[in-house]
Chimera marker file (.cmm) of the C-alpha trace (Angstrom):
<marker_set name="trace">
<marker id="1" x="21.520" y="-5.529" z="1.151" r="1" g="1" b="0" radius="0.5"/>
<marker id="2" x="19.627" y="-7.419" z="3.793" r="1" g="1" b="0" radius="0.5"/>
<marker id="3" x="15.839" y="-7.138" z="3.575" r="1" g="1" b="0" radius="0.5"/>
<marker id="4" x="13.898" y="-6.708" z="6.829" r="1" g="1" b="0" radius="0.5"/>
<marker id="5" x="10.266" y="-6.984" z="7.800" r="1" g="1" b="0" radius="0.5"/>
<marker id="6" x="8.671" y="-3.867" z="6.324" r="1" g="1" b="0" radius="0.5"/>
<marker id="7" x="7.595" y="-1.020" z="8.567" r="1" g="1" b="0" radius="0.5"/>
<marker id="8" x="3.848" y="-0.513" z="8.281" r="1" g="1" b="0" radius="0.5"/>
<marker id="9" x="1.817" y="2.659" z="8.694" r="1" g="1" b="0" radius="0.5"/>
<marker id="10" x="-1.989" y="2.763" z="8.593" r="1" g="1" b="0" radius="0.5"/>
<marker id="11" x="-3.824" y="5.891" z="7.480" r="1" g="1" b="0" radius="0.5"/>
<marker id="12" x="-7.569" y="6.451" z="7.835" r="1" g="1" b="0" radius="0.5"/>
<marker id="13" x="-7.904" y="8.512" z="4.639" r="1" g="1" b="0" radius="0.5"/>
<marker id="14" x="-6.380" y="8.565" z="1.181" r="1" g="1" b="0" radius="0.5"/>
<marker id="15" x="-5.350" y="12.193" z="1.749" r="1" g="1" b="0" radius="0.5"/>
<marker id="16" x="-3.235" y="11.242" z="4.776" r="1" g="1" b="0" radius="0.5"/>
<marker id="17" x="-1.651" y="8.284" z="2.953" r="1" g="1" b="0" radius="0.5"/>
<marker id="18" x="-0.811" y="10.445" z="-0.047" r="1" g="1" b="0" radius="0.5"/>
<marker id="19" x="0.600" y="13.151" z="2.216" r="1" g="1" b="0" radius="0.5"/>
<marker id="20" x="2.899" y="10.583" z="3.891" r="1" g="1" b="0" radius="0.5"/>
<marker id="21" x="4.201" y="9.385" z="0.510" r="1" g="1" b="0" radius="0.5"/>
<marker id="22" x="4.761" y="12.934" z="-0.711" r="1" g="1" b="0" radius="0.5"/>
<marker id="23" x="6.572" y="13.872" z="2.541" r="1" g="1" b="0" radius="0.5"/>
<marker id="24" x="8.889" y="10.892" z="2.097" r="1" g="1" b="0" radius="0.5"/>
<marker id="25" x="9.452" y="11.807" z="-1.555" r="1" g="1" b="0" radius="0.5"/>
<marker id="26" x="10.276" y="15.449" z="-0.728" r="1" g="1" b="0" radius="0.5"/>
<marker id="27" x="12.682" y="14.291" z="2.007" r="1" g="1" b="0" radius="0.5"/>
<marker id="28" x="14.631" y="12.330" z="-0.589" r="1" g="1" b="0" radius="0.5"/>
<marker id="29" x="13.462" y="8.878" z="0.465" r="1" g="1" b="0" radius="0.5"/>
<marker id="30" x="13.612" y="6.258" z="-2.307" r="1" g="1" b="0" radius="0.5"/>
<marker id="31" x="9.905" y="5.852" z="-3.029" r="1" g="1" b="0" radius="0.5"/>
<marker id="32" x="10.573" y="2.620" z="-4.908" r="1" g="1" b="0" radius="0.5"/>
<marker id="33" x="10.915" y="1.213" z="-1.366" r="1" g="1" b="0" radius="0.5"/>
<marker id="34" x="7.231" y="1.989" z="-0.671" r="1" g="1" b="0" radius="0.5"/>
<marker id="35" x="4.065" y="-0.023" z="-1.196" r="1" g="1" b="0" radius="0.5"/>
<marker id="36" x="0.518" y="1.268" z="-0.724" r="1" g="1" b="0" radius="0.5"/>
<marker id="37" x="-2.634" y="-0.824" z="-0.444" r="1" g="1" b="0" radius="0.5"/>
<marker id="38" x="-6.171" y="0.498" z="-0.145" r="1" g="1" b="0" radius="0.5"/>
<marker id="39" x="-9.674" y="-0.161" z="-1.245" r="1" g="1" b="0" radius="0.5"/>
<marker id="40" x="-9.826" y="3.413" z="-2.333" r="1" g="1" b="0" radius="0.5"/>
<marker id="41" x="-13.442" y="3.405" z="-3.396" r="1" g="1" b="0" radius="0.5"/>
<marker id="42" x="-16.377" y="3.853" z="-1.095" r="1" g="1" b="0" radius="0.5"/>
<marker id="43" x="-19.867" y="3.010" z="-2.223" r="1" g="1" b="0" radius="0.5"/>
<marker id="44" x="-20.835" y="6.648" z="-2.698" r="1" g="1" b="0" radius="0.5"/>
<marker id="45" x="-17.837" y="7.325" z="-4.947" r="1" g="1" b="0" radius="0.5"/>
<marker id="46" x="-18.892" y="4.955" z="-7.773" r="1" g="1" b="0" radius="0.5"/>
<marker id="47" x="-15.764" y="4.205" z="-9.791" r="1" g="1" b="0" radius="0.5"/>
<marker id="48" x="-16.604" y="3.799" z="-13.440" r="1" g="1" b="0" radius="0.5"/>
<marker id="49" x="-13.504" y="1.881" z="-14.492" r="1" g="1" b="0" radius="0.5"/>
<marker id="50" x="-9.782" y="1.532" z="-14.899" r="1" g="1" b="0" radius="0.5"/>
<marker id="51" x="-7.543" y="1.651" z="-17.926" r="1" g="1" b="0" radius="0.5"/>
<marker id="52" x="-3.801" y="1.652" z="-18.572" r="1" g="1" b="0" radius="0.5"/>
<marker id="53" x="-1.654" y="4.076" z="-20.512" r="1" g="1" b="0" radius="0.5"/>
<marker id="54" x="1.915" y="2.877" z="-20.671" r="1" g="1" b="0" radius="0.5"/>
<marker id="55" x="2.954" y="2.141" z="-17.122" r="1" g="1" b="0" radius="0.5"/>
<marker id="56" x="0.193" y="4.181" z="-15.477" r="1" g="1" b="0" radius="0.5"/>
<marker id="57" x="-3.307" y="3.180" z="-14.510" r="1" g="1" b="0" radius="0.5"/>
<marker id="58" x="-5.948" y="5.830" z="-14.974" r="1" g="1" b="0" radius="0.5"/>
<marker id="59" x="-9.219" y="5.777" z="-13.107" r="1" g="1" b="0" radius="0.5"/>
<marker id="60" x="-12.553" y="7.490" z="-13.257" r="1" g="1" b="0" radius="0.5"/>
<marker id="61" x="-14.384" y="8.053" z="-10.020" r="1" g="1" b="0" radius="0.5"/>
<marker id="62" x="-14.174" y="9.511" z="-6.528" r="1" g="1" b="0" radius="0.5"/>
<marker id="63" x="-10.578" y="8.937" z="-5.450" r="1" g="1" b="0" radius="0.5"/>
<marker id="64" x="-9.227" y="8.495" z="-8.939" r="1" g="1" b="0" radius="0.5"/>
<marker id="65" x="-7.030" y="11.547" z="-8.517" r="1" g="1" b="0" radius="0.5"/>
<marker id="66" x="-5.417" y="9.966" z="-5.430" r="1" g="1" b="0" radius="0.5"/>
<marker id="67" x="-4.545" y="6.717" z="-7.190" r="1" g="1" b="0" radius="0.5"/>
<marker id="68" x="-3.679" y="8.469" z="-10.441" r="1" g="1" b="0" radius="0.5"/>
<marker id="69" x="-1.184" y="10.670" z="-8.604" r="1" g="1" b="0" radius="0.5"/>
<marker id="70" x="0.396" y="7.709" z="-6.851" r="1" g="1" b="0" radius="0.5"/>
<marker id="71" x="0.646" y="5.696" z="-10.072" r="1" g="1" b="0" radius="0.5"/>
<marker id="72" x="3.050" y="8.359" z="-11.300" r="1" g="1" b="0" radius="0.5"/>
<marker id="73" x="5.238" y="7.996" z="-8.203" r="1" g="1" b="0" radius="0.5"/>
<marker id="74" x="5.175" y="4.307" z="-7.310" r="1" g="1" b="0" radius="0.5"/>
<marker id="75" x="5.801" y="1.349" z="-9.561" r="1" g="1" b="0" radius="0.5"/>
<marker id="76" x="3.805" y="-1.774" z="-10.433" r="1" g="1" b="0" radius="0.5"/>
<marker id="77" x="0.297" y="-0.339" z="-10.018" r="1" g="1" b="0" radius="0.5"/>
<marker id="78" x="-2.444" y="-2.966" z="-9.933" r="1" g="1" b="0" radius="0.5"/>
<marker id="79" x="-6.070" y="-3.454" z="-9.070" r="1" g="1" b="0" radius="0.5"/>
<marker id="80" x="-7.411" y="-6.768" z="-7.754" r="1" g="1" b="0" radius="0.5"/>
<marker id="81" x="-10.829" y="-8.030" z="-6.773" r="1" g="1" b="0" radius="0.5"/>
<marker id="82" x="-10.068" y="-10.110" z="-3.689" r="1" g="1" b="0" radius="0.5"/>
<marker id="83" x="-12.645" y="-12.325" z="-1.951" r="1" g="1" b="0" radius="0.5"/>
<marker id="84" x="-13.516" y="-11.037" z="1.482" r="1" g="1" b="0" radius="0.5"/>
<marker id="85" x="-11.842" y="-7.671" z="0.901" r="1" g="1" b="0" radius="0.5"/>
<marker id="86" x="-13.268" y="-6.354" z="-2.357" r="1" g="1" b="0" radius="0.5"/>
<marker id="87" x="-11.702" y="-4.137" z="-4.985" r="1" g="1" b="0" radius="0.5"/>
<marker id="88" x="-8.162" y="-3.304" z="-3.825" r="1" g="1" b="0" radius="0.5"/>
<marker id="89" x="-5.716" y="-0.953" z="-5.519" r="1" g="1" b="0" radius="0.5"/>
<marker id="90" x="-2.032" y="-1.179" z="-4.748" r="1" g="1" b="0" radius="0.5"/>
<marker id="91" x="1.403" y="-0.173" z="-5.967" r="1" g="1" b="0" radius="0.5"/>
<marker id="92" x="4.989" y="-1.008" z="-5.081" r="1" g="1" b="0" radius="0.5"/>
<marker id="93" x="6.870" y="-4.207" z="-4.252" r="1" g="1" b="0" radius="0.5"/>
<marker id="94" x="3.799" y="-5.722" z="-2.587" r="1" g="1" b="0" radius="0.5"/>
<marker id="95" x="2.190" y="-6.195" z="-6.036" r="1" g="1" b="0" radius="0.5"/>
<marker id="96" x="4.740" y="-8.709" z="-7.302" r="1" g="1" b="0" radius="0.5"/>
<marker id="97" x="4.648" y="-10.495" z="-3.958" r="1" g="1" b="0" radius="0.5"/>
<marker id="98" x="0.847" y="-10.783" z="-4.115" r="1" g="1" b="0" radius="0.5"/>
<marker id="99" x="0.971" y="-12.103" z="-7.674" r="1" g="1" b="0" radius="0.5"/>
<marker id="100" x="3.689" y="-14.567" z="-6.659" r="1" g="1" b="0" radius="0.5"/>
<marker id="101" x="1.621" y="-15.705" z="-3.670" r="1" g="1" b="0" radius="0.5"/>
<marker id="102" x="-1.412" y="-16.237" z="-5.878" r="1" g="1" b="0" radius="0.5"/>
<marker id="103" x="0.507" y="-18.022" z="-8.633" r="1" g="1" b="0" radius="0.5"/>
<marker id="104" x="2.421" y="-20.172" z="-6.156" r="1" g="1" b="0" radius="0.5"/>
<marker id="105" x="-0.742" y="-21.184" z="-4.292" r="1" g="1" b="0" radius="0.5"/>
<marker id="106" x="0.747" y="-19.861" z="-1.057" r="1" g="1" b="0" radius="0.5"/>
<marker id="107" x="-2.725" y="-18.936" z="0.163" r="1" g="1" b="0" radius="0.5"/>
<marker id="108" x="-3.134" y="-21.690" z="2.720" r="1" g="1" b="0" radius="0.5"/>
<marker id="109" x="-3.888" y="-22.026" z="6.377" r="1" g="1" b="0" radius="0.5"/>
<marker id="110" x="-6.992" y="-19.876" z="6.313" r="1" g="1" b="0" radius="0.5"/>
<marker id="111" x="-5.269" y="-16.613" z="5.389" r="1" g="1" b="0" radius="0.5"/>
<marker id="112" x="-6.301" y="-14.416" z="2.480" r="1" g="1" b="0" radius="0.5"/>
<marker id="113" x="-4.175" y="-13.458" z="-0.499" r="1" g="1" b="0" radius="0.5"/>
<marker id="114" x="-3.333" y="-10.104" z="1.129" r="1" g="1" b="0" radius="0.5"/>
<marker id="115" x="-2.299" y="-11.735" z="4.424" r="1" g="1" b="0" radius="0.5"/>
<marker id="116" x="-0.270" y="-14.355" z="2.499" r="1" g="1" b="0" radius="0.5"/>
<marker id="117" x="1.543" y="-11.650" z="0.511" r="1" g="1" b="0" radius="0.5"/>
<marker id="118" x="2.275" y="-9.632" z="3.651" r="1" g="1" b="0" radius="0.5"/>
<marker id="119" x="3.525" y="-12.766" z="5.405" r="1" g="1" b="0" radius="0.5"/>
<marker id="120" x="5.762" y="-13.527" z="2.440" r="1" g="1" b="0" radius="0.5"/>
<marker id="121" x="7.231" y="-10.026" z="2.848" r="1" g="1" b="0" radius="0.5"/>
<marker id="122" x="8.105" y="-10.891" z="6.456" r="1" g="1" b="0" radius="0.5"/>
<marker id="123" x="5.096" y="-9.449" z="8.280" r="1" g="1" b="0" radius="0.5"/>
<marker id="124" x="4.006" y="-11.599" z="11.223" r="1" g="1" b="0" radius="0.5"/>
<marker id="125" x="0.769" y="-13.501" z="10.514" r="1" g="1" b="0" radius="0.5"/>
<marker id="126" x="-1.131" y="-11.779" z="13.352" r="1" g="1" b="0" radius="0.5"/>
<marker id="127" x="-0.028" y="-8.365" z="12.080" r="1" g="1" b="0" radius="0.5"/>
<marker id="128" x="-0.945" y="-9.302" z="8.494" r="1" g="1" b="0" radius="0.5"/>
<marker id="129" x="-4.471" y="-10.149" z="9.638" r="1" g="1" b="0" radius="0.5"/>
<marker id="130" x="-4.649" y="-6.793" z="11.476" r="1" g="1" b="0" radius="0.5"/>
<marker id="131" x="-3.566" y="-4.897" z="8.343" r="1" g="1" b="0" radius="0.5"/>
<marker id="132" x="-6.108" y="-6.787" z="6.262" r="1" g="1" b="0" radius="0.5"/>
<marker id="133" x="-8.795" y="-5.750" z="8.769" r="1" g="1" b="0" radius="0.5"/>
<marker id="134" x="-7.681" y="-2.134" z="8.328" r="1" g="1" b="0" radius="0.5"/>
<marker id="135" x="-8.139" y="-2.519" z="4.559" r="1" g="1" b="0" radius="0.5"/>
<marker id="136" x="-11.619" y="-3.950" z="5.062" r="1" g="1" b="0" radius="0.5"/>
<marker id="137" x="-12.377" y="-0.842" z="7.143" r="1" g="1" b="0" radius="0.5"/>
<marker id="138" x="-11.382" y="1.330" z="4.135" r="1" g="1" b="0" radius="0.5"/>
<marker id="139" x="-8.039" y="2.411" z="5.591" r="1" g="1" b="0" radius="0.5"/>
<marker id="140" x="-4.764" y="2.621" z="3.684" r="1" g="1" b="0" radius="0.5"/>
<marker id="141" x="-1.694" y="0.529" z="4.464" r="1" g="1" b="0" radius="0.5"/>
<marker id="142" x="1.721" y="2.001" z="3.638" r="1" g="1" b="0" radius="0.5"/>
<marker id="143" x="4.695" y="-0.380" z="3.743" r="1" g="1" b="0" radius="0.5"/>
<marker id="144" x="8.318" y="0.734" z="3.850" r="1" g="1" b="0" radius="0.5"/>
<marker id="145" x="10.643" y="-1.958" z="2.493" r="1" g="1" b="0" radius="0.5"/>
<marker id="146" x="14.425" y="-2.091" z="2.672" r="1" g="1" b="0" radius="0.5"/>
<marker id="147" x="17.173" y="-2.122" z="5.243" r="1" g="1" b="0" radius="0.5"/>
<marker id="148" x="16.672" y="-1.304" z="8.908" r="1" g="1" b="0" radius="0.5"/>
<marker id="149" x="18.422" y="2.017" z="8.261" r="1" g="1" b="0" radius="0.5"/>
<marker id="150" x="16.045" y="2.918" z="5.415" r="1" g="1" b="0" radius="0.5"/>
<marker id="151" x="13.013" y="2.002" z="7.501" r="1" g="1" b="0" radius="0.5"/>
<marker id="152" x="14.306" y="4.041" z="10.458" r="1" g="1" b="0" radius="0.5"/>
<marker id="153" x="14.829" y="7.011" z="8.128" r="1" g="1" b="0" radius="0.5"/>
<marker id="154" x="11.241" y="6.757" z="6.851" r="1" g="1" b="0" radius="0.5"/>
<marker id="155" x="9.836" y="6.391" z="10.383" r="1" g="1" b="0" radius="0.5"/>
<marker id="156" x="11.810" y="9.421" z="11.530" r="1" g="1" b="0" radius="0.5"/>
<marker id="157" x="10.657" y="11.534" z="8.568" r="1" g="1" b="0" radius="0.5"/>
<marker id="158" x="7.008" y="10.596" z="9.112" r="1" g="1" b="0" radius="0.5"/>
<marker id="159" x="7.071" y="11.042" z="12.902" r="1" g="1" b="0" radius="0.5"/>
<marker id="160" x="8.751" y="14.470" z="12.561" r="1" g="1" b="0" radius="0.5"/>
<marker id="161" x="6.131" y="15.495" z="9.995" r="1" g="1" b="0" radius="0.5"/>
<marker id="162" x="3.359" y="14.304" z="12.325" r="1" g="1" b="0" radius="0.5"/>
<marker id="163" x="4.889" y="16.172" z="15.295" r="1" g="1" b="0" radius="0.5"/>
<marker id="164" x="5.147" y="19.345" z="13.190" r="1" g="1" b="0" radius="0.5"/>
<marker id="165" x="1.538" y="18.963" z="12.027" r="1" g="1" b="0" radius="0.5"/>
<marker id="166" x="0.335" y="18.511" z="15.629" r="1" g="1" b="0" radius="0.5"/>
<marker id="167" x="2.212" y="21.545" z="16.959" r="1" g="1" b="0" radius="0.5"/>
<link id1="1" id2="2" r="1" g="1" b="0" radius="0.2"/>
<link id1="2" id2="3" r="1" g="1" b="0" radius="0.2"/>
<link id1="3" id2="4" r="1" g="1" b="0" radius="0.2"/>
<link id1="4" id2="5" r="1" g="1" b="0" radius="0.2"/>
<link id1="5" id2="6" r="1" g="1" b="0" radius="0.2"/>
<link id1="6" id2="7" r="1" g="1" b="0" radius="0.2"/>
<link id1="7" id2="8" r="1" g="1" b="0" radius="0.2"/>
<link id1="8" id2="9" r="1" g="1" b="0" radius="0.2"/>
<link id1="9" id2="10" r="1" g="1" b="0" radius="0.2"/>
<link id1="10" id2="11" r="1" g="1" b="0" radius="0.2"/>
<link id1="11" id2="12" r="1" g="1" b="0" radius="0.2"/>
<link id1="12" id2="13" r="1" g="1" b="0" radius="0.2"/>
<link id1="13" id2="14" r="1" g="1" b="0" radius="0.2"/>
<link id1="14" id2="15" r="1" g="1" b="0" radius="0.2"/>
<link id1="15" id2="16" r="1" g="1" b="0" radius="0.2"/>
<link id1="16" id2="17" r="1" g="1" b="0" radius="0.2"/>
<link id1="17" id2="18" r="1" g="1" b="0" radius="0.2"/>
<link id1="18" id2="19" r="1" g="1" b="0" radius="0.2"/>
<link id1="19" id2="20" r="1" g="1" b="0" radius="0.2"/>
<link id1="20" id2="21" r="1" g="1" b="0" radius="0.2"/>
<link id1="21" id2="22" r="1" g="1" b="0" radius="0.2"/>
<link id1="22" id2="23" r="1" g="1" b="0" radius="0.2"/>
<link id1="23" id2="24" r="1" g="1" b="0" radius="0.2"/>
<link id1="24" id2="25" r="1" g="1" b="0" radius="0.2"/>
<link id1="25" id2="26" r="1" g="1" b="0" radius="0.2"/>
<link id1="26" id2="27" r="1" g="1" b="0" radius="0.2"/>
<link id1="27" id2="28" r="1" g="1" b="0" radius="0.2"/>
<link id1="28" id2="29" r="1" g="1" b="0" radius="0.2"/>
<link id1="29" id2="30" r="1" g="1" b="0" radius="0.2"/>
<link id1="30" id2="31" r="1" g="1" b="0" radius="0.2"/>
<link id1="31" id2="32" r="1" g="1" b="0" radius="0.2"/>
<link id1="32" id2="33" r="1" g="1" b="0" radius="0.2"/>
<link id1="33" id2="34" r="1" g="1" b="0" radius="0.2"/>
<link id1="34" id2="35" r="1" g="1" b="0" radius="0.2"/>
<link id1="35" id2="36" r="1" g="1" b="0" radius="0.2"/>
<link id1="36" id2="37" r="1" g="1" b="0" radius="0.2"/>
<link id1="37" id2="38" r="1" g="1" b="0" radius="0.2"/>
<link id1="38" id2="39" r="1" g="1" b="0" radius="0.2"/>
<link id1="39" id2="40" r="1" g="1" b="0" radius="0.2"/>
<link id1="40" id2="41" r="1" g="1" b="0" radius="0.2"/>
<link id1="41" id2="42" r="1" g="1" b="0" radius="0.2"/>
<link id1="42" id2="43" r="1" g="1" b="0" radius="0.2"/>
<link id1="43" id2="44" r="1" g="1" b="0" radius="0.2"/>
<link id1="44" id2="45" r="1" g="1" b="0" radius="0.2"/>
<link id1="45" id2="46" r="1" g="1" b="0" radius="0.2"/>
<link id1="46" id2="47" r="1" g="1" b="0" radius="0.2"/>
<link id1="47" id2="48" r="1" g="1" b="0" radius="0.2"/>
<link id1="48" id2="49" r="1" g="1" b="0" radius="0.2"/>
<link id1="49" id2="50" r="1" g="1" b="0" radius="0.2"/>
<link id1="50" id2="51" r="1" g="1" b="0" radius="0.2"/>
<link id1="51" id2="52" r="1" g="1" b="0" radius="0.2"/>
<link id1="52" id2="53" r="1" g="1" b="0" radius="0.2"/>
<link id1="53" id2="54" r="1" g="1" b="0" radius="0.2"/>
<link id1="54" id2="55" r="1" g="1" b="0" radius="0.2"/>
<link id1="55" id2="56" r="1" g="1" b="0" radius="0.2"/>
<link id1="56" id2="57" r="1" g="1" b="0" radius="0.2"/>
<link id1="57" id2="58" r="1" g="1" b="0" radius="0.2"/>
<link id1="58" id2="59" r="1" g="1" b="0" radius="0.2"/>
<link id1="59" id2="60" r="1" g="1" b="0" radius="0.2"/>
<link id1="60" id2="61" r="1" g="1" b="0" radius="0.2"/>
<link id1="61" id2="62" r="1" g="1" b="0" radius="0.2"/>
<link id1="62" id2="63" r="1" g="1" b="0" radius="0.2"/>
<link id1="63" id2="64" r="1" g="1" b="0" radius="0.2"/>
<link id1="64" id2="65" r="1" g="1" b="0" radius="0.2"/>
<link id1="65" id2="66" r="1" g="1" b="0" radius="0.2"/>
<link id1="66" id2="67" r="1" g="1" b="0" radius="0.2"/>
<link id1="67" id2="68" r="1" g="1" b="0" radius="0.2"/>
<link id1="68" id2="69" r="1" g="1" b="0" radius="0.2"/>
<link id1="69" id2="70" r="1" g="1" b="0" radius="0.2"/>
<link id1="70" id2="71" r="1" g="1" b="0" radius="0.2"/>
<link id1="71" id2="72" r="1" g="1" b="0" radius="0.2"/>
<link id1="72" id2="73" r="1" g="1" b="0" radius="0.2"/>
<link id1="73" id2="74" r="1" g="1" b="0" radius="0.2"/>
<link id1="74" id2="75" r="1" g="1" b="0" radius="0.2"/>
<link id1="75" id2="76" r="1" g="1" b="0" radius="0.2"/>
<link id1="76" id2="77" r="1" g="1" b="0" radius="0.2"/>
<link id1="77" id2="78" r="1" g="1" b="0" radius="0.2"/>
<link id1="78" id2="79" r="1" g="1" b="0" radius="0.2"/>
<link id1="79" id2="80" r="1" g="1" b="0" radius="0.2"/>
<link id1="80" id2="81" r="1" g="1" b="0" radius="0.2"/>
<link id1="81" id2="82" r="1" g="1" b="0" radius="0.2"/>
<link id1="82" id2="83" r="1" g="1" b="0" radius="0.2"/>
<link id1="83" id2="84" r="1" g="1" b="0" radius="0.2"/>
<link id1="84" id2="85" r="1" g="1" b="0" radius="0.2"/>
<link id1="85" id2="86" r="1" g="1" b="0" radius="0.2"/>
<link id1="86" id2="87" r="1" g="1" b="0" radius="0.2"/>
<link id1="87" id2="88" r="1" g="1" b="0" radius="0.2"/>
<link id1="88" id2="89" r="1" g="1" b="0" radius="0.2"/>
<link id1="89" id2="90" r="1" g="1" b="0" radius="0.2"/>
<link id1="90" id2="91" r="1" g="1" b="0" radius="0.2"/>
<link id1="91" id2="92" r="1" g="1" b="0" radius="0.2"/>
<link id1="92" id2="93" r="1" g="1" b="0" radius="0.2"/>
<link id1="93" id2="94" r="1" g="1" b="0" radius="0.2"/>
<link id1="94" id2="95" r="1" g="1" b="0" radius="0.2"/>
<link id1="95" id2="96" r="1" g="1" b="0" radius="0.2"/>
<link id1="96" id2="97" r="1" g="1" b="0" radius="0.2"/>
<link id1="97" id2="98" r="1" g="1" b="0" radius="0.2"/>
<link id1="98" id2="99" r="1" g="1" b="0" radius="0.2"/>
<link id1="99" id2="100" r="1" g="1" b="0" radius="0.2"/>
<link id1="100" id2="101" r="1" g="1" b="0" radius="0.2"/>
<link id1="101" id2="102" r="1" g="1" b="0" radius="0.2"/>
<link id1="102" id2="103" r="1" g="1" b="0" radius="0.2"/>
<link id1="103" id2="104" r="1" g="1" b="0" radius="0.2"/>
<link id1="104" id2="105" r="1" g="1" b="0" radius="0.2"/>
<link id1="105" id2="106" r="1" g="1" b="0" radius="0.2"/>
<link id1="106" id2="107" r="1" g="1" b="0" radius="0.2"/>
<link id1="107" id2="108" r="1" g="1" b="0" radius="0.2"/>
<link id1="108" id2="109" r="1" g="1" b="0" radius="0.2"/>
<link id1="109" id2="110" r="1" g="1" b="0" radius="0.2"/>
<link id1="110" id2="111" r="1" g="1" b="0" radius="0.2"/>
<link id1="111" id2="112" r="1" g="1" b="0" radius="0.2"/>
<link id1="112" id2="113" r="1" g="1" b="0" radius="0.2"/>
<link id1="113" id2="114" r="1" g="1" b="0" radius="0.2"/>
<link id1="114" id2="115" r="1" g="1" b="0" radius="0.2"/>
<link id1="115" id2="116" r="1" g="1" b="0" radius="0.2"/>
<link id1="116" id2="117" r="1" g="1" b="0" radius="0.2"/>
<link id1="117" id2="118" r="1" g="1" b="0" radius="0.2"/>
<link id1="118" id2="119" r="1" g="1" b="0" radius="0.2"/>
<link id1="119" id2="120" r="1" g="1" b="0" radius="0.2"/>
<link id1="120" id2="121" r="1" g="1" b="0" radius="0.2"/>
<link id1="121" id2="122" r="1" g="1" b="0" radius="0.2"/>
<link id1="122" id2="123" r="1" g="1" b="0" radius="0.2"/>
<link id1="123" id2="124" r="1" g="1" b="0" radius="0.2"/>
<link id1="124" id2="125" r="1" g="1" b="0" radius="0.2"/>
<link id1="125" id2="126" r="1" g="1" b="0" radius="0.2"/>
<link id1="126" id2="127" r="1" g="1" b="0" radius="0.2"/>
<link id1="127" id2="128" r="1" g="1" b="0" radius="0.2"/>
<link id1="128" id2="129" r="1" g="1" b="0" radius="0.2"/>
<link id1="129" id2="130" r="1" g="1" b="0" radius="0.2"/>
<link id1="130" id2="131" r="1" g="1" b="0" radius="0.2"/>
<link id1="131" id2="132" r="1" g="1" b="0" radius="0.2"/>
<link id1="132" id2="133" r="1" g="1" b="0" radius="0.2"/>
<link id1="133" id2="134" r="1" g="1" b="0" radius="0.2"/>
<link id1="134" id2="135" r="1" g="1" b="0" radius="0.2"/>
<link id1="135" id2="136" r="1" g="1" b="0" radius="0.2"/>
<link id1="136" id2="137" r="1" g="1" b="0" radius="0.2"/>
<link id1="137" id2="138" r="1" g="1" b="0" radius="0.2"/>
<link id1="138" id2="139" r="1" g="1" b="0" radius="0.2"/>
<link id1="139" id2="140" r="1" g="1" b="0" radius="0.2"/>
<link id1="140" id2="141" r="1" g="1" b="0" radius="0.2"/>
<link id1="141" id2="142" r="1" g="1" b="0" radius="0.2"/>
<link id1="142" id2="143" r="1" g="1" b="0" radius="0.2"/>
<link id1="143" id2="144" r="1" g="1" b="0" radius="0.2"/>
<link id1="144" id2="145" r="1" g="1" b="0" radius="0.2"/>
<link id1="145" id2="146" r="1" g="1" b="0" radius="0.2"/>
<link id1="146" id2="147" r="1" g="1" b="0" radius="0.2"/>
<link id1="147" id2="148" r="1" g="1" b="0" radius="0.2"/>
<link id1="148" id2="149" r="1" g="1" b="0" radius="0.2"/>
<link id1="149" id2="150" r="1" g="1" b="0" radius="0.2"/>
<link id1="150" id2="151" r="1" g="1" b="0" radius="0.2"/>
<link id1="151" id2="152" r="1" g="1" b="0" radius="0.2"/>
<link id1="152" id2="153" r="1" g="1" b="0" radius="0.2"/>
<link id1="153" id2="154" r="1" g="1" b="0" radius="0.2"/>
<link id1="154" id2="155" r="1" g="1" b="0" radius="0.2"/>
<link id1="155" id2="156" r="1" g="1" b="0" radius="0.2"/>
<link id1="156" id2="157" r="1" g="1" b="0" radius="0.2"/>
<link id1="157" id2="158" r="1" g="1" b="0" radius="0.2"/>
<link id1="158" id2="159" r="1" g="1" b="0" radius="0.2"/>
<link id1="159" id2="160" r="1" g="1" b="0" radius="0.2"/>
<link id1="160" id2="161" r="1" g="1" b="0" radius="0.2"/>
<link id1="161" id2="162" r="1" g="1" b="0" radius="0.2"/>
<link id1="162" id2="163" r="1" g="1" b="0" radius="0.2"/>
<link id1="163" id2="164" r="1" g="1" b="0" radius="0.2"/>
<link id1="164" id2="165" r="1" g="1" b="0" radius="0.2"/>
<link id1="165" id2="166" r="1" g="1" b="0" radius="0.2"/>
<link id1="166" id2="167" r="1" g="1" b="0" radius="0.2"/>
</marker_set>
């Protein structure tokens, strides 16, 4: 199956990002084709820490329930402290790409680890920088990986859900 540049959706709150993932899940979309990235913790929410139990990461703190719920749905949960961005939680295929970018010293040309990982996934450099800026502004970035058909299906599901919500 041919891999395409992922479709990217930016959500201003963790509630909206989680709702999008749950809508896709309920519609039968393969959620293993999703990645989520977000800082997830604002200064007033004071996370206390992270720990693992099996394949899940548990958290204590403000939006711990958000990440804890997603850890049960998406694979490869991880938390990184990235220079210039801060504490970033993520899950999905983007995690292995970020680790690969870091291990392979792909972080060159003035781009951050996040931008390098997104670029490695096929996201245009200018777009990767825009998505990184969204993360710095405490937004959530949802990536849909897979074939053009799978991405179109996800876009259609999310746009229909948004149209229904707005009506």
